[in-house]
KEKE-3310 file (N, C-alpha, C; in steps of 0.2 Angstrom, whole numbers, plus 5000, padded with zeros to 4 digits):
npx = (5365:5383:5396:5408:5424:5433:5448:5460:5476:5486:5500:5508:5520:5532:5548:5562:5565:5572:5584:5573:5580:5596:5610:5608:5608:5615:5611:5597:5584:5580:5576:5577:5567:5556:5563:5569:5563:5550:5549:5554:5544:5533:5538:5536:5524:5518:5512:5505:5485:5468:5451:5447:5460:5467:5482:5489:5486:5492:5490:5499:5501:5509:5522:5520:5522:5523:5535:5543:5545:5553:5563:5569:5566:5554:5538:5534:5544:5550:5540:5543:5556:5556:5550:5549:5550:5538:5528:5530:5524:5512:5507:5508:5497:5495:5490:5492:5492:5491:5500:5498:5508:5508:5518:5528:5542:5549:5555:5567:5571:5565:5554:5537:5519:5507:5492:5484:5485:5474:5472:5484:5486:5476:5479:5493:5490:5481:5491:5502:5494:5493:5505:5507:5499:5506:5515:5511:5497:5480:5481:5481:5468:5464:5467:5477:5479:5494:5498:5485:5477:5463:5452:5436:5439:5451:5446:5437:5443:5451:5439:5435:5445:5444:5447:5442:5440:5444:5457:5459:5455:5454:5444:5436:5446:5455:5469:5473:5481:5482:5483:5487:5501:5507:5519:5519:5518:5506:5494:5476:5458:5447:5435:5421:5419:5412:5415:5416:5414:5409:5398:5403:5394:5391:5394:5402:5416:5418:5409:5393:5381:5366:5346:5342:5353:5366:5379:5397:5404:5415:5421:5423:5434:5437:5453:5451:5445:5448:5434:5437:5437:5447:5458:5456:5457:5471:5476:5471:5479:5491:5490:5486:5498:5506:5501:5501:5489:5474:5462:5462:5462:5450:5440:5442:5439:5425:5421:5430:5444:5456:5469:5483:5497:5498:5510:5513:5516:5510:5503:5498:5491:5481:5469:5462:5457:5449:5439:5433:5427:5416:5410:5405:5393:5383:5385:5385:5395:5412:5425:5441:5453:5468:5485:5504:5521:5535:5548:5547:5548:5562:5576:5574:5576:5565:5555:5541:5539:5539:5542:5541:5531:5521:5516:5514:5503:5494:5492:5486:5475:5467:5464:5459:5445:5441:5438:5428:5418:5416:5422:5437:5445:5455:5459:5461:5462:5454:5446:5435:5424:5417:5411:5404)
npy = (5429:5433:5429:5438:5439:5455:5461:5469:5475:5482:5492:5497:5509:5510:5515:5506:5493:5492:5480:5470:5470:5468:5477:5491:5510:5518:5531:5540:5535:5522:5517:5504:5494:5499:5505:5494:5482:5485:5485:5472:5464:5468:5462:5448:5446:5447:5438:5432:5429:5437:5434:5440:5441:5451:5456:5458:5474:5487:5496:5509:5515:5530:5537:5553:5564:5570:5564:5561:5574:5579:5572:5570:5583:5589:5587:5580:5573:5560:5558:5568:5566:5554:5555:5551:5536:5534:5539:5529:5518:5520:5522:5510:5504:5505:5512:5528:5531:5535:5536:5539:5541:5545:5548:5555:5566:5565:5574:5569:5564:5553:5542:5540:5534:5546:5548:5554:5568:5580:5589:5591:5582:5583:5594:5591:5581:5589:5598:5589:5583:5593:5595:5583:5585:5595:5590:5577:5580:5577:5564:5551:5547:5536:5530:5522:5523:5526:5511:5507:5518:5528:5540:5548:5562:5562:5553:5561:5571:5568:5565:5579:5582:5577:5564:5547:5534:5525:5513:5506:5499:5484:5473:5471:5469:5477:5489:5498:5511:5511:5523:5540:5541:5531:5528:5523:5511:5506:5507:5505:5505:5495:5488:5487:5485:5480:5466:5471:5483:5500:5514:5524:5527:5544:5548:5537:5531:5518:5509:5504:5515:5518:5517:5532:5540:5551:5548:5547:5552:5547:5530:5518:5503:5488:5477:5461:5448:5433:5425:5413:5402:5395:5401:5415:5414:5410:5424:5431:5429:5431:5446:5448:5445:5454:5466:5463:5459:5453:5454:5455:5441:5437:5445:5439:5426:5430:5437:5432:5435:5436:5440:5442:5448:5448:5444:5433:5417:5405:5394:5402:5411:5403:5402:5414:5412:5401:5408:5416:5405:5403:5414:5416:5410:5417:5429:5439:5447:5451:5459:5458:5464:5467:5469:5474:5477:5485:5480:5468:5461:5460:5450:5445:5445:5438:5423:5423:5431:5435:5438:5427:5420:5431:5430:5418:5417:5426:5420:5407:5412:5416:5406:5396:5404:5404:5391:5388:5393:5406:5422:5432:5447:5460:5476:5494:5502:5515:5511:5504:5511:5509:5497:5493)
npz = (5434:5430:5442:5448:5451:5459:5458:5467:5468:5479:5484:5497:5496:5505:5512:5511:5524:5540:5544:5538:5525:5520:5520:5521:5521:5535:5539:5534:5522:5512:5496:5487:5488:5479:5467:5462:5465:5461:5446:5444:5449:5440:5429:5432:5434:5422:5415:5419:5417:5418:5418:5405:5398:5404:5411:5428:5435:5447:5461:5465:5480:5485:5495:5504:5515:5533:5537:5526:5520:5532:5531:5519:5513:5507:5505:5492:5488:5484:5473:5463:5462:5456:5445:5432:5432:5439:5430:5419:5425:5426:5413:5410:5414:5428:5443:5451:5468:5484:5500:5515:5529:5548:5554:5567:5574:5590:5603:5604:5593:5591:5581:5580:5579:5578:5583:5591:5590:5582:5574:5569:5562:5551:5545:5541:5530:5522:5517:5513:5503:5493:5490:5484:5472:5465:5458:5452:5447:5448:5451:5463:5467:5475:5492:5502:5521:5532:5541:5541:5548:5554:5558:5561:5559:5549:5539:5532:5530:5519:5510:5508:5502:5489:5486:5481:5483:5498:5506:5517:5527:5540:5541:5557:5564:5577:5583:5597:5608:5626:5632:5631:5634:5627:5614:5602:5588:5573:5575:5574:5571:5566:5569:5569:5556:5539:5528:5515:5501:5507:5509:5523:5536:5544:5556:5560:5553:5552:5549:5542:5536:5546:5545:5538:5542:5539:5527:5522:5506:5501:5496:5506:5506:5512:5514:5511:5519:5529:5537:5545:5559:5565:5560:5562:5575:5577:5571:5581:5592:5589:5589:5602:5609:5604:5609:5622:5629:5632:5626:5611:5608:5615:5604:5594:5595:5595:5584:5571:5561:5549:5539:5527:5518:5501:5497:5504:5511:5501:5508:5520:5514:5507:5515:5513:5500:5502:5509:5498:5491:5499:5500:5487:5487:5492:5485:5471:5465:5471:5481:5480:5489:5492:5499:5498:5502:5496:5499:5501:5490:5487:5490:5507:5524:5529:5532:5526:5515:5500:5482:5472:5479:5479:5464:5462:5471:5465:5453:5458:5464:5452:5445:5454:5455:5442:5443:5452:5444:5441:5437:5435:5438:5436:5443:5445:5461:5463:5453:5457:5462:5450:5448:5459)
capx = (5371:5389:5399:5416:5430:5438:5455:5464:5482:5489:5507:5511:5527:5537:5556:5565:5565:5579:5583:5571:5584:5603:5615:5603:5613:5614:5606:5593:5580:5582:5569:5578:5562:5551:5566:5572:5557:5543:5551:5555:5535:5530:5540:5536:5517:5514:5510:5497:5479:5463:5448:5447:5466:5472:5488:5489:5488:5494:5488:5506:5503:5515:5522:5519:5519:5527:5542:5548:5548:5558:5571:5571:5565:5548:5532:5533:5553:5549:5536:5547:5566:5556:5542:5547:5548:5531:5523:5529:5520:5504:5507:5508:5490:5495:5487:5496:5489:5493:5500:5502:5509:5505:5525:5530:5547:5549:5561:5574:5571:5562:5548:5531:5514:5503:5485:5480:5484:5468:5473:5492:5485:5473:5484:5497:5486:5480:5499:5504:5490:5494:5512:5508:5497:5510:5520:5507:5490:5474:5482:5480:5461:5464:5472:5478:5483:5499:5496:5479:5473:5460:5446:5432:5442:5455:5442:5432:5447:5454:5433:5436:5453:5443:5449:5435:5441:5449:5456:5463:5451:5454:5438:5434:5451:5460:5474:5472:5484:5478:5483:5491:5507:5510:5521:5522:5515:5502:5487:5469:5453:5441:5430:5415:5418:5411:5420:5414:5414:5403:5399:5401:5390:5396:5395:5408:5419:5422:5402:5387:5375:5359:5342:5342:5359:5371:5384:5403:5403:5421:5420:5428:5435:5442:5455:5448:5448:5446:5431:5438:5437:5454:5464:5456:5459:5476:5477:5468:5483:5497:5487:5486:5505:5509:5499:5502:5483:5470:5457:5461:5460:5442:5437:5444:5434:5418:5421:5434:5447:5462:5472:5490:5499:5499:5516:5514:5517:5505:5499:5494:5486:5475:5462:5457:5456:5442:5433:5430:5422:5411:5405:5402:5386:5378:5387:5388:5403:5418:5431:5446:5458:5474:5492:5511:5525:5541:5555:5545:5549:5568:5579:5574:5576:5559:5554:5535:5536:5544:5541:5537:5525:5515:5516:5510:5495:5488:5489:5481:5468:5463:5464:5452:5440:5438:5436:5422:5414:5416:5427:5441:5444:5461:5456:5464:5457:5449:5439:5430:5418:5412:5409:5400)
capy = (5436:5429:5431:5440:5442:5460:5459:5475:5475:5489:5492:5502:5510:5512:5515:5498:5492:5490:5472:5466:5467:5469:5482:5498:5516:5520:5537:5541:5530:5518:5516:5498:5489:5503:5506:5487:5477:5486:5481:5464:5461:5469:5457:5443:5443:5450:5432:5430:5434:5437:5430:5443:5441:5456:5456:5461:5480:5488:5504:5511:5521:5533:5542:5559:5564:5574:5561:5561:5580:5579:5568:5573:5591:5591:5581:5579:5571:5554:5559:5574:5562:5548:5555:5547:5530:5532:5537:5524:5513:5523:5521:5503:5503:5504:5518:5531:5533:5539:5533:5544:5540:5549:5547:5562:5565:5568:5580:5567:5563:5546:5544:5537:5536:5552:5547:5560:5576:5578:5595:5591:5575:5586:5598:5588:5579:5595:5600:5583:5582:5600:5595:5578:5587:5600:5586:5573:5583:5573:5558:5550:5546:5531:5531:5517:5526:5523:5508:5508:5522:5533:5543:5554:5569:5561:5551:5567:5576:5564:5566:5584:5583:5573:5556:5544:5527:5522:5505:5505:5494:5476:5471:5467:5471:5484:5488:5505:5513:5512:5529:5545:5541:5525:5531:5516:5512:5501:5507:5506:5502:5493:5484:5486:5485:5474:5464:5473:5491:5503:5522:5524:5533:5550:5548:5532:5529:5510:5506:5506:5519:5515:5522:5539:5541:5553:5545:5549:5550:5543:5523:5512:5497:5486:5473:5456:5444:5425:5423:5405:5403:5394:5405:5421:5413:5411:5431:5434:5427:5436:5452:5448:5444:5461:5471:5460:5460:5447:5457:5453:5435:5436:5447:5435:5420:5432:5440:5430:5440:5433:5443:5442:5450:5443:5441:5428:5410:5401:5390:5406:5414:5399:5404:5420:5408:5398:5411:5418:5401:5403:5420:5416:5406:5422:5435:5438:5450:5450:5463:5455:5470:5466:5475:5471:5483:5484:5476:5460:5458:5458:5445:5448:5440:5434:5418:5424:5436:5435:5439:5422:5420:5434:5427:5412:5419:5429:5414:5402:5415:5417:5397:5393:5408:5402:5384:5390:5394:5413:5425:5435:5454:5464:5482:5498:5503:5520:5508:5500:5514:5508:5490:5491)
capz = (5433:5431:5446:5447:5458:5456:5460:5469:5471:5481:5487:5502:5493:5509:5510:5515:5532:5543:5548:5534:5521:5521:5518:5521:5524:5542:5538:5529:5519:5505:5492:5483:5485:5474:5461:5459:5467:5458:5439:5444:5449:5433:5424:5435:5435:5415:5410:5421:5414:5422:5414:5401:5396:5406:5417:5433:5437:5452:5464:5469:5485:5486:5500:5503:5522:5536:5537:5519:5521:5537:5530:5511:5513:5504:5505:5487:5486:5480:5467:5460:5459:5453:5440:5425:5433:5442:5424:5416:5428:5424:5406:5408:5416:5435:5446:5456:5473:5490:5506:5520:5535:5552:5557:5569:5578:5598:5607:5606:5586:5590:5578:5583:5576:5580:5585:5596:5589:5577:5570:5565:5556:5546:5543:5537:5525:5517:5515:5509:5497:5488:5487:5478:5467:5462:5453:5448:5446:5445:5453:5473:5469:5481:5498:5508:5525:5535:5546:5541:5553:5552:5562:5557:5554:5544:5534:5531:5527:5512:5506:5506:5497:5483:5486:5480:5487:5504:5504:5522:5533:5540:5545:5565:5569:5581:5590:5600:5614:5632:5635:5626:5634:5624:5609:5599:5581:5570:5579:5571:5574:5561:5572:5566:5548:5534:5522:5506:5500:5509:5512:5529:5541:5545:5562:5562:5547:5552:5549:5536:5541:5548:5543:5538:5544:5534:5526:5518:5499:5500:5497:5510:5502:5515:5513:5510:5526:5530:5543:5547:5566:5566:5558:5565:5583:5577:5571:5589:5597:5587:5592:5610:5611:5602:5612:5628:5632:5630:5622:5604:5606:5615:5600:5588:5596:5595:5576:5568:5554:5547:5532:5526:5512:5495:5495:5511:5511:5499:5514:5525:5509:5506:5518:5509:5493:5504:5510:5492:5488:5504:5498:5482:5489:5492:5482:5463:5465:5476:5479:5483:5489:5496:5496:5499:5504:5490:5501:5501:5482:5485:5494:5513:5530:5532:5529:5524:5510:5492:5475:5470:5483:5476:5459:5465:5473:5460:5448:5461:5465:5447:5444:5458:5454:5437:5444:5453:5438:5440:5431:5438:5433:5438:5443:5450:5468:5459:5449:5462:5461:5443:5448:5465)
cpx = (5378:5391:5405:5419:5435:5444:5460:5471:5486:5496:5507:5519:5531:5544:5557:5567:5571:5579:5579:5575:5589:5606:5610:5608:5610:5610:5604:5588:5582:5576:5572:5571:5556:5556:5569:5566:5551:5544:5550:5548:5533:5531:5537:5530:5514:5511:5504:5490:5472:5459:5445:5454:5470:5477:5487:5489:5488:5491:5494:5503:5507:5516:5524:5516:5525:5536:5547:5550:5554:5565:5573:5569:5558:5544:5533:5540:5552:5546:5541:5553:5562:5550:5542:5545:5541:5525:5523:5525:5513:5504:5506:5500:5488:5492:5493:5492:5493:5494:5503:5502:5508:5514:5527:5537:5546:5554:5568:5575:5569:5556:5543:5524:5507:5497:5482:5479:5480:5470:5480:5490:5481:5476:5489:5494:5485:5487:5502:5501:5493:5502:5514:5503:5500:5514:5516:5500:5486:5475:5480:5472:5460:5467:5472:5484:5488:5496:5489:5473:5468:5455:5442:5434:5446:5452:5438:5436:5450:5446:5435:5442:5451:5445:5440:5435:5447:5449:5460:5461:5454:5448:5438:5439:5453:5465:5475:5476:5479:5478:5488:5500:5511:5512:5523:5519:5511:5496:5481:5465:5446:5436:5424:5414:5417:5415:5418:5415:5409:5405:5398:5398:5394:5397:5401:5409:5420:5414:5397:5382:5370:5353:5341:5348:5363:5377:5390:5401:5411:5421:5425:5426:5440:5445:5451:5451:5445:5440:5432:5441:5444:5459:5463:5458:5466:5480:5477:5476:5490:5496:5488:5492:5508:5508:5497:5495:5478:5464:5456:5459:5453:5439:5438:5439:5427:5416:5428:5438:5453:5464:5479:5491:5499:5505:5518:5513:5510:5499:5495:5491:5481:5469:5457:5454:5448:5438:5429:5425:5416:5406:5402:5395:5380:5379:5388:5394:5407:5423:5436:5452:5463:5481:5498:5516:5532:5546:5554:5546:5557:5571:5579:5576:5572:5557:5546:5533:5542:5539:5538:5531:5519:5513:5512:5504:5490:5486:5486:5474:5464:5461:5458:5445:5437:5435:5429:5418:5412:5422:5431:5443:5450:5458:5461:5460:5453:5444:5434:5423:5413:5410:5404:5391)
cpy = (5431:5433:5431:5442:5449:5460:5465:5473:5480:5488:5498:5503:5515:5512:5508:5497:5489:5484:5467:5464:5471:5475:5488:5503:5517:5526:5538:5537:5527:5516:5510:5494:5493:5503:5500:5483:5479:5483:5476:5461:5462:5462:5449:5441:5444:5444:5429:5433:5434:5434:5433:5444:5446:5455:5459:5469:5481:5496:5506:5517:5523:5538:5549:5561:5568:5569:5563:5569:5581:5577:5570:5580:5593:5585:5576:5574:5565:5554:5563:5569:5556:5549:5551:5539:5529:5534:5533:5518:5515:5522:5514:5500:5503:5512:5521:5532:5535:5535:5536:5543:5545:5549:5555:5559:5567:5573:5576:5563:5555:5546:5538:5539:5541:5549:5550:5566:5576:5584:5594:5585:5578:5591:5595:5585:5584:5598:5595:5582:5587:5599:5589:5581:5592:5596:5580:5574:5577:5566:5557:5552:5540:5533:5524:5522:5521:5519:5507:5512:5527:5535:5546:5559:5568:5559:5557:5572:5574:5565:5572:5586:5580:5566:5553:5537:5526:5516:5503:5500:5488:5476:5467:5468:5477:5484:5496:5505:5513:5518:5534:5544:5535:5528:5525:5516:5506:5501:5509:5503:5501:5487:5482:5486:5479:5473:5465:5480:5494:5511:5523:5529:5539:5551:5543:5530:5520:5506:5507:5510:5514:5519:5529:5543:5545:5550:5550:5548:5546:5536:5520:5505:5492:5478:5466:5451:5437:5427:5417:5406:5400:5399:5413:5419:5414:5419:5434:5433:5430:5442:5453:5447:5450:5466:5469:5461:5455:5448:5454:5446:5434:5439:5444:5429:5422:5434:5439:5434:5439:5437:5441:5446:5447:5441:5435:5422:5409:5398:5394:5409:5411:5400:5409:5417:5405:5401:5415:5413:5401:5409:5421:5412:5411:5429:5435:5443:5452:5454:5460:5460:5467:5469:5471:5479:5481:5481:5471:5458:5458:5453:5448:5443:5436:5427:5416:5425:5434:5437:5433:5418:5424:5432:5421:5411:5420:5424:5409:5406:5414:5411:5396:5399:5405:5394:5383:5390:5402:5416:5430:5442:5457:5473:5487:5500:5510:5517:5505:5503:5512:5500:5488:5490)
cpz = (5433:5437:5444:5452:5454:5460:5462:5471:5474:5484:5491:5501:5497:5506:5513:5523:5535:5546:5545:5528:5523:5517:5516:5522:5531:5543:5533:5526:5513:5501:5487:5481:5480:5469:5459:5460:5462:5450:5440:5445:5443:5429:5427:5433:5427:5411:5413:5419:5418:5416:5408:5396:5398:5412:5424:5433:5444:5456:5468:5475:5487:5491:5500:5510:5526:5537:5532:5520:5526:5536:5524:5510:5510:5504:5499:5483:5482:5474:5462:5457:5455:5448:5436:5425:5435:5435:5419:5417:5425:5419:5406:5411:5423:5437:5452:5462:5478:5498:5511:5527:5542:5557:5560:5573:5586:5598:5605:5597:5584:5586:5580:5578:5580:5579:5588:5593:5581:5571:5566:5560:5549:5542:5538:5529:5520:5514:5509:5502:5491:5487:5483:5472:5461:5457:5449:5450:5445:5447:5462:5474:5475:5486:5501:5515:5530:5539:5547:5546:5551:5558:5559:5554:5549:5537:5531:5527:5518:5508:5502:5501:5488:5482:5486:5484:5492:5505:5511:5527:5533:5544:5551:5568:5571:5584:5591:5607:5619:5634:5630:5628:5632:5617:5605:5592:5579:5574:5574:5574:5568:5563:5571:5559:5544:5530:5516:5507:5503:5509:5520:5532:5544:5552:5564:5556:5547:5550:5543:5540:5541:5545:5543:5541:5538:5532:5522:5511:5499:5502:5502:5507:5505:5512:5513:5516:5525:5537:5548:5556:5567:5565:5561:5572:5581:5576:5578:5592:5596:5590:5599:5613:5610:5607:5620:5631:5628:5626:5616:5604:5608:5608:5594:5588:5595:5587:5574:5562:5555:5539:5532:5518:5507:5492:5501:5507:5506:5503:5517:5520:5507:5509:5516:5504:5494:5505:5504:5490:5492:5502:5493:5482:5489:5489:5474:5461:5472:5475:5484:5483:5494:5494:5499:5501:5498:5492:5500:5494:5482:5490:5502:5518:5532:5529:5526:5518:5505:5486:5472:5474:5480:5468:5458:5467:5470:5455:5452:5461:5457:5444:5448:5457:5449:5437:5448:5449:5439:5436:5436:5434:5437:5437:5447:5455:5466:5457:5452:5461:5453:5443:5455:5463)
residu = (MET:ASP:LYS:THR:LEU:TYR:ILE:VAL:ILE:GLY:CYS:ASP:THR:ASP:PRO:ASP:ARG:PRO:GLY:PHE:ILE:GLU:ASN:LEU:PRO:VAL:ASP:GLY:LEU:SER:TRP:ARG:GLY:MET:LEU:GLU:GLY:ILE:PRO:ARG:ALA:LYS:GLU:LYS:VAL:LYS:SER:ILE:LYS:ASP:SER:ILE:GLY:ASN:SER:PRO:VAL:PHE:SER:TRP:CYS:LEU:ARG:ALA:ASP:TYR:GLN:ILE:LYS:LYS:ILE:HIS:GLY:SER:TYR:ASN:TYR:ILE:LEU:ALA:ASN:HIS:LYS:GLU:PHE:LEU:LEU:GLU:LEU:GLU:GLU:ASP:GLY:ASP:GLU:LEU:ALA:TRP:HIS:PRO:HIS:PHE:TRP:LYS:ASP:ASP:GLU:ASN:GLY:LYS:TRP:TYR:GLN:GLU:VAL:PHE:ASP:LEU:ASP:TRP:GLN:VAL:ASN:MET:LEU:LYS:GLU:ALA:PHE:ALA:ALA:TYR:GLN:ASN:VAL:LEU:PRO:ASP:ARG:ALA:LYS:SER:VAL:ARG:MET:GLY:TRP:ASP:PHE:HIS:ASN:ASN:GLU:THR:PHE:GLY:THR:LEU:GLN:ASN:LEU:GLY:ILE:LYS:VAL:ASP:PHE:SER:GLY:ILE:PRO:ARG:LEU:LYS:ILE:THR:PRO:LYS:ASN:LYS:ASN:ILE:ARG:SER:VAL:ASN:PHE:PHE:ASP:TRP:SER:LEU:SER:PRO:ASN:HIS:PRO:TYR:PHE:PRO:ALA:LEU:ALA:ASP:TYR:ARG:ARG:ASN:ALA:LYS:ASP:ASN:GLU:SER:ILE:PHE:ASP:LEU:LEU:GLU:SER:PRO:ASN:PHE:ILE:SER:LYS:SER:ILE:ILE:TRP:GLY:THR:ILE:SER:GLY:LEU:VAL:LEU:ALA:LYS:LYS:MET:LYS:ASP:ILE:LYS:PRO:LEU:PHE:ASN:ALA:LEU:ARG:ARG:PRO:SER:TYR:TRP:ILE:ASN:ILE:THR:GLY:LYS:SER:THR:LEU:PHE:ALA:PRO:LEU:MET:ASP:GLN:VAL:LYS:ARG:ASP:PHE:LYS:TYR:ARG:ASP:LYS:ILE:PHE:PHE:ILE:THR:TYR:PHE:HIS:PRO:ASP:GLU:LEU:LEU:LYS:ASN:LYS:SER:SER:LEU:TYR:SER:LEU:LYS:ASN:MET:ALA:ASN:ASN:ILE:SER:SER:LEU:VAL:GLU:ARG:VAL:GLU:HIS:TYR:GLY:ALA:HIS:ALA:LYS:PHE:ILE:GLN:ALA:ARG:GLU:ILE:LEU:ASN:TYR:ILE)
# end
């Protein structure tokens, strides 16, 4: 049987980040990364071909959530105001997906990630999805959650809404608040998740079902990670410093996990390609799921992320796979179901 690497490139189509790129408006949200960066990216990578001669396709995970409604006036503001732009991307072979965040504002107007109020989360997802469908019906078949966050209730809600593929997971990693008084961002828990697509146990979205366990019908397709001890330890150190807690380092030593956006420096992206080679020793098909943010496509203040890096990484990934004697194939996130 031929070995194949299925490459899924998602984009969390968020607004531009203050401090990441210059000359952003003081009030409101800026969308230069989406409106300027995406066309540049499409042009930059169109000459790269997979093993059957196709150029990269993207799954554009569009923001429709409470924060967009609060700031712009409606859940579907981005979709409605840039519908023609988005449909042109779809006509060019890309997917229009969904990227809901659980941003919530407190009494002082400060934004934080709401991870405890399950009823609010579920209701927001239902309302935002309905608004999405009003503008772009029959889209949003795949989802990347804001900051990769899920729980059983949110996962089940997506299933009930008709979502087919979720690709939020980052296997083996977790960042969790110590108590409800901590109002920060970037919390998630994928500590039990495998590094391949799976239908999760109904009892726990993070893992495969055991014998006779009921499962979700929604496919979880985690981001591809490296299990390198060295790079996993580095990742654990970064998380330990961020959380001011030594536990992530211990977790990394026990179950190493490393990943980086496809816009990252090529030297930092290389461990993921090395993992592909190792995985092909015991798998005939691998799903290389990755993502980036649109403001990384513009000139920015980071030394890590750029459009040039993304083009180089995609090209190198295809070349390396073919060097291994395998095939590379670009697919949309929702198409993963066709190949598992």
